[in-house]
C-alpha positions, 0 to 999 in steps of 0.5 A: 866411802860413806857418802858414795855408800849414803848416796847410794841408799838414798837413791834405791830408796827413792825408787822403791818408794817410786814402785811402790806408789806406783804399785799402791797407785794401780790397785787402787784404780783397779779396785776403782774401776770395780767399783764402778764396773759392779756400780754399773751390773 
């Protein structure tokens, strides 16, 4: 039971971390696009 719970917790943390990094990457890309657009304008 405890083993299963630890595996589940690890799986959830991995998924959460991945989605968090993807969101952060998207936000970073948006910032770059805005900066590029401002410098081009």
